[in-house]
Structure formats: structure tokens, C-alpha cells
C-alpha positions as CSV (number, residue, x, y, z in Angstrom):
1,M,147.0,84.9,154.5
2,L,144.5,84.9,151.6
3,S,142.9,88.2,152.6
4,N,145.0,90.1,150.0
5,F,144.9,87.4,147.3
6,G,143.0,89.7,144.9
7,K,145.9,92.2,144.9
8,Q,148.6,89.7,143.8
9,P,150.5,90.4,140.6
10,W,150.1,86.9,139.1
11,I,146.3,87.5,138.6
12,P,146.0,88.5,134.9
13,E,143.5,91.2,135.5
14,R,145.9,93.0,137.9
15,R,149.0,93.0,135.6
16,V,150.3,96.1,134.0
17,L,152.7,96.0,131.1
18,K,155.0,99.0,130.8
19,K,157.5,99.7,128.0
20,V,161.0,100.7,129.3
21,V,163.3,102.6,127.0
22,L,167.0,103.0,127.9
23,D,169.2,105.6,126.4
24,E,172.8,104.9,125.6
25,S,174.1,106.5,128.8
26,M,172.2,104.0,130.9
27,L,173.3,100.8,129.1
28,S,176.7,100.3,130.8
29,E,175.2,100.6,134.3
30,T,172.3,98.4,133.3
31,D,174.6,95.8,131.9
32,L,176.8,95.8,135.0
33,T,173.7,95.5,137.3
34,F,172.3,92.7,135.2
35,N,175.6,90.8,135.2
36,T,176.0,91.3,138.9
37,L,172.5,89.9,139.6
38,M,172.5,87.1,137.1
39,G,176.2,86.1,137.0
40,D,178.0,83.2,138.6
41,Q,179.7,85.1,141.4
42,V,177.7,85.1,144.6
43,A,179.6,87.7,146.6
44,P,179.0,90.7,144.3
45,R,175.3,89.7,144.0
46,R,174.9,89.4,147.8
47,E,176.7,92.8,148.3
48,F,174.4,94.5,145.7
49,I,171.3,93.1,147.3
50,E,172.3,94.0,150.8
51,T,173.3,97.5,149.9
52,N,170.2,98.2,147.9
53,A,167.8,96.5,150.3
54,K,169.1,98.8,153.1
55,V,168.3,101.9,150.9
56,R,164.8,100.7,150.2
57,I,164.1,100.0,153.9
58,E,165.4,103.5,154.9
59,F,163.1,105.2,152.4
60,G,160.1,103.1,153.4
61,Y,159.8,101.0,150.3
62,L,160.2,97.8,152.2
63,K,158.8,97.0,155.6
64,R,160.9,95.1,158.1
């Protein structure tokens, strides 16, 4: 379990800080996504996570 401990993101030497800049066309979609994930409604959050997790698995970003 500790074999990959040195690769963990909470170790300061391994962190990377990236600046993200959004143009105006992306703001409404970003706002909707943020509100879906951080809002009080559970059903839309669950649907969003399930839908996007399936896409990530299909493209090999996540392992089952």
C-alpha cells in the first residue's frame, strides 16, 4: 500500500500549480458544472458523476 507513497499529490515536492484561464464562452458551462457538483441537489450530481465516470473508464482514464 505504501509502495507508491512517493507519487502522491499531497507531497509538496510533487505538486504542480497550473494557471487556468477561461474565456467567456466557457463560463456558462463551467458555472453549470460547478453548481451541479457543489449544489444541494443530489440527483443531478449523481447523474453527472455516473455519466462522466463511464466516459473516463471507456477511454482508459480510470481503471475498474
